C-alpha positions as CSV (number, residue, x, y, z in Angstrom):
1,X,95.2,123.6,114.8
2,X,98.3,123.8,117.2
3,X,95.7,123.3,120.3
4,X,94.4,120.2,118.3
5,X,97.8,118.8,118.2
6,X,98.5,119.4,121.8
7,X,95.1,117.7,122.9
8,X,96.1,114.7,120.5
9,X,99.4,114.1,122.4
10,X,97.3,113.7,125.8
11,X,94.4,111.9,124.3
12,X,96.2,109.5,121.9
13,X,98.2,107.4,124.6
14,X,94.9,107.3,126.6
15,X,93.0,106.0,123.5
16,X,96.3,103.1,123.2
17,X,96.0,102.2,126.6
18,X,92.0,101.9,126.5
19,X,92.6,99.9,123.2
20,X,95.3,97.7,125.0
21,X,93.0,97.1,127.9
22,X,90.0,96.1,125.9
23,X,91.8,93.7,123.9
24,X,93.4,92.2,126.9
25,X,89.8,91.7,128.3
26,X,89.2,89.9,124.9
27,X,91.9,87.6,125.3
28,X,91.2,86.6,129.1
29,X,87.4,86.6,128.9
30,X,86.6,86.4,125.3
31,X,82.9,87.8,126.1
32,X,80.9,89.3,123.1
33,X,80.6,92.5,125.1
34,X,84.5,92.7,125.2
35,X,84.9,92.2,121.4
36,X,82.2,94.9,120.5
37,X,84.3,97.5,122.8
38,X,87.4,96.5,121.4
39,X,86.1,96.7,117.7
40,X,84.8,100.3,118.4
41,X,87.7,101.6,120.3
42,X,90.0,100.2,117.4
43,X,88.0,102.6,114.9
44,X,88.2,105.3,117.3
45,X,91.8,105.3,117.8
46,X,92.8,105.0,114.2
47,X,90.7,107.7,113.0
48,X,91.9,109.9,116.1
49,X,95.5,109.3,115.2
50,X,94.9,109.6,111.4
51,X,93.2,112.9,112.1
52,X,96.1,114.1,114.3
53,X,98.7,112.9,111.7
54,X,96.8,115.1,109.1
55,X,96.6,117.9,111.3
56,X,100.6,117.7,112.0
57,X,101.3,117.7,108.7
58,X,99.2,120.7,107.6
59,X,100.7,122.7,110.6
60,X,104.3,121.7,110.2
61,X,104.1,121.3,106.2
62,X,106.0,117.8,106.4
63,X,105.2,114.2,107.1
64,X,105.3,113.7,110.7
65,X,108.6,111.8,110.7
66,X,111.2,114.8,111.6
67,X,112.5,113.0,114.6
68,X,112.8,109.6,116.4
69,X,109.8,110.3,118.6
70,X,107.5,111.2,115.6
71,X,108.6,108.3,114.0
72,X,107.5,106.0,117.0
73,X,103.9,107.6,116.6
74,X,103.7,106.8,113.0
75,X,105.0,103.3,113.6
76,X,102.2,102.7,116.1
77,X,99.5,104.0,113.5
78,X,101.0,101.6,111.0
79,X,100.6,98.8,113.5
80,X,96.9,99.5,113.9
81,X,96.4,100.1,110.5
82,X,98.0,96.8,109.3
83,X,96.2,94.8,112.1
84,X,92.7,96.4,111.3
85,X,92.9,94.7,107.8
86,X,94.3,91.5,109.0
87,X,91.5,91.4,112.1
88,X,88.7,92.3,109.5
89,X,89.6,89.6,107.0
90,X,89.9,87.0,109.7
91,X,87.4,88.3,112.3
92,X,90.2,86.9,115.0
93,X,90.6,89.4,117.9
94,X,92.7,87.1,120.5
95,X,96.0,88.2,119.5
96,X,95.1,92.0,119.5
97,X,96.4,92.3,122.7
98,X,100.2,92.0,121.5
99,X,99.9,94.6,118.8
100,X,98.1,97.1,120.7
101,X,100.4,96.7,123.7
102,X,103.3,97.5,121.6
103,X,101.5,100.0,119.8
104,X,100.6,101.7,123.0
105,X,104.3,101.5,124.3
106,X,105.1,103.2,121.1
107,X,102.8,106.3,121.4
108,X,103.3,106.7,125.1
109,X,106.9,106.9,124.6
110,X,106.3,109.3,121.6
111,X,103.9,111.9,123.4
112,X,105.6,111.4,126.9
113,X,109.1,112.7,125.6
114,X,107.6,115.1,122.9
115,X,109.5,118.1,122.7
116,X,109.4,121.3,120.7
117,X,109.0,120.6,116.8
118,X,112.7,119.6,115.4
119,X,114.3,121.0,112.3
120,X,113.0,118.6,109.5
121,X,114.6,117.3,106.6
122,X,113.6,119.0,103.5
123,X,112.8,115.6,102.0
124,X,109.6,115.4,104.4
125,X,108.3,118.1,102.5
126,X,108.5,116.4,99.3
127,X,105.1,114.5,98.2
128,X,107.2,111.7,96.6
129,X,109.4,111.0,99.4
130,X,106.6,111.1,102.1
131,X,104.4,108.5,100.1
132,X,107.5,106.4,99.4
133,X,108.4,106.6,103.0
134,X,104.8,105.7,104.2
135,X,104.4,102.7,101.9
136,X,107.9,101.3,103.4
137,X,106.7,101.9,106.8
138,X,103.5,99.9,106.3
139,X,105.3,97.3,104.3
140,X,107.8,96.5,106.8
141,X,105.0,96.8,109.6
142,X,103.0,94.0,107.8
143,X,106.1,91.8,107.4
144,X,106.8,92.4,111.0
145,X,103.3,91.2,112.0
146,X,103.7,88.3,109.6
147,X,106.7,87.4,111.9
148,X,104.9,87.6,115.3
149,X,102.0,85.4,113.9
150,X,104.8,82.9,112.6
151,X,106.3,83.0,116.0
152,X,102.8,82.4,117.8
153,X,102.3,79.6,115.4
154,X,105.4,77.8,116.5
155,X,104.9,78.4,120.3
156,X,101.4,77.0,120.0
157,X,102.6,74.0,118.2
158,X,105.3,73.4,120.7
159,X,102.6,73.6,123.4
160,X,100.5,71.2,121.7
161,X,103.6,68.8,121.0
162,X,104.3,68.9,124.4
163,X,100.7,68.7,125.6
164,X,101.1,71.8,128.0
165,X,97.8,73.4,127.5
166,X,98.2,76.7,129.4
167,X,96.6,79.9,129.2
168,X,97.9,80.6,125.7
169,X,96.6,77.4,124.1
170,X,93.3,78.0,125.4
171,X,93.1,81.4,124.3
172,X,95.2,81.9,120.9
173,X,93.2,81.0,117.6
174,X,94.0,77.6,116.1
175,X,97.3,76.9,114.2
176,X,95.6,77.1,110.8
177,X,94.2,80.5,111.8
178,X,97.4,81.8,113.1
179,X,99.1,80.5,109.7
180,X,96.3,82.4,107.9
181,X,97.3,85.4,109.6
182,X,100.7,85.3,109.1
183,X,100.3,84.9,105.4
184,X,97.6,87.2,105.3
185,X,100.0,90.1,106.6
186,X,102.6,89.1,104.1
187,X,100.3,89.3,101.5
188,X,99.8,93.0,102.3
189,X,103.4,93.8,103.0
190,X,104.6,92.4,99.5
191,X,102.5,94.7,97.4
192,X,103.1,97.6,99.7
193,X,106.8,97.1,99.4
194,X,106.6,96.7,95.6
195,X,104.6,100.2,95.9
196,X,107.4,101.6,97.9
197,X,110.1,100.4,95.5
198,X,108.1,101.8,92.5
199,X,107.3,105.1,93.8
200,X,111.0,105.3,95.1
201,X,112.1,104.7,91.7
202,X,110.1,107.4,90.1
203,X,110.8,109.9,92.9
204,X,114.8,109.2,92.5
205,X,114.8,110.4,88.8
206,X,112.6,113.6,90.0
207,X,115.0,114.3,92.7
208,X,118.1,114.2,90.6
209,X,116.9,116.6,88.1
210,X,116.5,119.2,91.4
211,X,120.2,118.7,92.6
212,X,123.6,119.6,91.3
213,X,125.2,117.2,89.0
214,X,127.8,115.9,91.8
215,X,125.1,114.8,94.1
216,X,122.5,113.8,91.6
217,X,125.3,111.0,90.5
218,X,125.0,109.5,93.9
219,X,121.7,108.8,93.4
220,X,121.4,105.3,91.6
221,X,118.8,102.5,91.4
222,X,121.7,100.1,92.2
223,X,122.0,101.3,95.7
224,X,122.6,98.5,98.5
225,X,119.3,99.5,100.4
226,X,117.4,99.4,97.1
227,X,119.0,96.1,95.9
228,X,118.6,94.4,99.3
229,X,114.7,95.6,99.2
230,X,114.2,94.1,95.7
231,X,115.6,90.8,97.0
232,X,113.5,90.8,99.9
233,X,110.5,91.4,97.9
234,X,111.4,88.5,95.6
235,X,112.1,86.2,98.9
236,X,108.6,86.9,99.9
237,X,106.8,86.7,96.7
238,X,108.3,83.3,96.2
239,X,107.2,82.3,99.7
240,X,103.6,83.4,99.0
241,X,103.8,81.7,95.7
242,X,105.1,78.3,97.5
243,X,102.1,78.8,99.9
244,X,99.6,79.1,97.2
245,X,100.8,76.7,94.5
246,X,103.3,74.3,95.9
247,X,101.6,73.2,99.1
248,X,104.0,75.3,101.7
249,X,102.1,75.0,105.0
250,X,102.6,74.4,108.7
251,X,106.0,74.5,110.0
252,X,108.0,74.9,106.9
253,X,105.9,78.3,105.8
254,X,106.2,79.8,109.4
255,X,109.9,79.0,109.7
256,X,110.2,80.3,106.4
257,X,108.7,83.6,107.5
258,X,110.5,83.7,110.8
259,X,114.1,83.1,109.1
260,X,113.3,85.6,106.2
261,X,112.3,88.2,108.8
262,X,115.4,87.9,110.7
263,X,117.7,88.0,107.5
264,X,116.1,91.2,106.7
265,X,116.7,92.8,109.9
266,X,120.2,91.5,110.0
267,X,120.8,92.8,106.2
268,X,119.3,96.0,106.7
269,X,121.3,96.5,109.8
270,X,124.7,95.7,108.2
271,X,124.0,97.7,105.2
272,X,123.0,100.7,107.2
273,X,126.2,100.7,109.4
274,X,128.8,99.4,107.1
275,X,128.0,99.8,103.5
276,X,127.8,103.3,102.0
277,X,124.3,104.2,100.9
278,X,122.6,107.5,99.7
279,X,119.6,106.1,102.0
280,X,121.8,106.7,105.0
281,X,120.6,110.1,106.0
282,X,119.1,111.6,109.0
283,X,115.5,112.9,109.1
284,X,116.8,116.2,110.4
285,X,118.7,118.5,108.4
286,X,119.9,117.8,105.1
287,X,120.6,114.4,103.1
């Protein structure tokens, strides 16, 4: 199994590079043959990375998130997983080069600078925490893609207003499709975030029973990050309700996606650096 891990460290960045090139080919040429290759490479890369992650978890007995480099690799996989769903739903591949390009950079850094297995936080061995962490990662990855598609919507709308019909205008999907991609990614992110929060609450009480009373008292559902996450969930839920029932469309909907995402990044950054939270722990060592 360790040999398989070593092979994976070499093979995965190559697969991601080929995938990026395939989607870049789709963007520039938009030929049926290119679409076929991109689709097959996407499936191959996702399956290979999932297999590598499972093998890593079996060998090291913890979620492969014990270091920043392992996290980058898992983030690359989560990008592809969310993108696969969006692409399959709408059958649009012209934006894939952006997602696969970012994923390739993440995986390249993770593999190129890989070091000996670091000491992992014991929490990464806990199935409850592992499930919570994976759902959080997938949720915020989906919301990040929603942000990306909303930005592309505004860029394309600006080109249309200025009548500057460049390569992006000719190759990107129509505004309506970009909006559907942004909303579709948010529709994935919201239930994933709810699942992460629900599982996190259950795991919180289970963890409290395993700790000494003094440490257990610091575990609270009113932690700033938990409250902020519920607020983020509600804001996105209102946005989706507005799109579904109140006619929020076009620039309004995409500006909401962008501003909400930026607020999420700023709020979580501020909480992480300036507000005490039991969530502020290192992946290495203890809590």
